[in-house]
C-alpha positions in Angstrom: 174.5 -8.6 212.2 176.4 -5.4 213.0 179.1 -7.5 214.6 179.5 -9.8 211.6 179.6 -6.9 209.1 182.1 -4.9 211.2 184.4 -7.9 211.5 184.3 -8.6 207.8 185.0 -5.0 206.9 187.7 -4.7 209.5 189.4 -7.9 208.2 189.4 -6.4 204.6 190.7 -3.1 205.8 187.6 -1.2 204.6 187.6 1.6 207.2 185.5 4.0 205.1 182.8 1.3 204.7 183.0 0.7 208.5 182.4 4.4 209.1 179.4 4.4 206.8 177.9 1.3 208.5 178.4 2.8 211.9 176.8 6.1 210.8 173.8 4.2 209.4 173.4 2.3 212.7 173.4 5.4 214.8 169.8 6.4 214.3 168.8 2.9 215.6 170.4 3.8 219.0 168.0 6.6 219.7 168.4 10.4 219.7 171.2 10.6 222.2 173.1 7.3 221.3 173.6 6.7 225.0 171.5 3.6 225.8 173.4 2.3 228.8 170.2 2.4 230.8 168.3 0.5 228.0 169.3 -3.1 228.6 168.0 -4.3 225.3 170.1 -1.9 223.3 173.4 -2.3 225.3 174.9 -5.0 223.1 174.3 -3.0 219.9 175.5 0.1 221.6 178.8 -1.4 222.8 179.6 -3.1 219.5 178.9 0.3 217.8 181.2 2.0 220.4 184.0 -0.5 219.8 183.8 0.1 216.1 183.9 3.9 216.6 186.9 3.4 218.9 188.7 1.4 216.2 188.1 4.3 213.8 189.5 6.8 216.3 186.1 8.4 217.1 186.2 9.6 220.8 182.5 9.0 221.3 183.2 5.2 221.2 185.9 5.4 223.8 183.7 7.5 226.0 180.8 5.0 225.9 183.1 2.1 226.6 184.6 4.0 229.5 181.2 4.8 230.9 180.1 1.2 230.6 183.2 0.1 232.4 182.5 2.5 235.2 178.9 1.1 235.5 180.3 -2.5 235.6 182.6 -1.6 238.5 179.7 -0.1 240.5 177.0 -2.6 239.6 176.1 -5.2 242.3 177.0 -8.8 241.4 174.4 -10.8 239.7 173.0 -11.6 236.2 172.7 -7.9 235.2 176.4 -7.4 236.1 177.4 -10.5 234.2 175.5 -9.4 231.1 177.1 -6.0 231.1 180.5 -7.6 231.5 179.7 -9.8 228.5 178.5 -6.9 226.4 181.5 -4.8 227.3 184.0 -7.6 226.4 182.3 -7.9 223.0 182.4 -4.2 222.5 186.1 -4.1 223.3 186.6 -6.9 220.8 185.4 -4.6 218.0 187.9 -1.9 219.0 191.7 -1.6 218.7 193.4 -4.9 219.8 195.7 -3.2 222.3 192.9 -1.4 224.1 190.7 -4.6 224.0 193.4 -6.8 225.6 194.1 -4.2 228.3 190.5 -3.6 229.1 189.4 -7.2 229.0 192.2 -8.0 231.4 190.6 -5.4 233.7 187.2 -6.9 233.2 188.7 -10.2 234.3 189.1 -8.6 237.8 185.3 -8.5 238.0 185.3 -12.3 238.0 185.7 -12.4 241.8 182.4 -10.6 242.2 180.4 -13.0 240.0 177.6 -14.9 241.7 174.1 -16.3 241.1 172.4 -15.1 244.3 169.3 -17.2 243.7 170.8 -20.0 241.6 169.4 -23.4 242.2 171.9 -25.5 240.3 174.4 -27.1 242.6 177.0 -27.9 239.9 177.7 -24.7 238.1 176.9 -21.0 238.2 175.4 -19.7 234.9 176.7 -16.2 235.4 180.2 -17.5 235.9 180.0 -19.4 232.6 178.6 -16.2 230.9 181.5 -14.1 232.2 184.2 -16.6 231.4 182.8 -17.3 228.0 182.5 -13.5 227.3 186.1 -12.8 228.3 187.4 -15.6 226.2 185.3 -14.6 223.2 186.3 -11.0 223.6 190.0 -11.9 223.3 189.6 -14.6 220.6 187.2 -12.4 218.7 189.8 -9.8 218.0 190.3 -9.5 214.3 193.8 -10.4 213.0 194.0 -7.8 210.3 197.6 -8.3 209.2 197.3 -11.7 207.5 194.3 -10.9 205.4 195.6 -7.4 204.5 199.0 -8.9 203.6 197.4 -11.7 201.5 195.4 -9.1 199.5 198.6 -7.1 198.6 201.0 -10.0 198.2 
């Protein structure tokens, strides 16, 4: 739900409302708002971090940077693929130039993707997850200009 709301507010250029929403979500992240070790909260945390980054809050960029460091150190497997997916979506909520640059770096992680205990002989679910996430991270970037121009024109 946070993702949908942020994308709508972003598309309408309502930055103050985005900031209010992100501030309201922060208590849900826990006292330190650093849930990289809590797998169930990572998606929410990374979307929140992307929104903060878009608004110029350095806490968001720091969290995205930390998550990227973890991805690069994490052993290949489902947990690695899930963190790549969450990070790509987090970047998609940030500034477009940063998102494209960092998602391109995430694409370099693709060579490490594997299903070590996979039983399917035709496809690798973690490969599909990573490819899907990278594509959605790029295509999910909001195109603010047309909607903003339509409102004022």
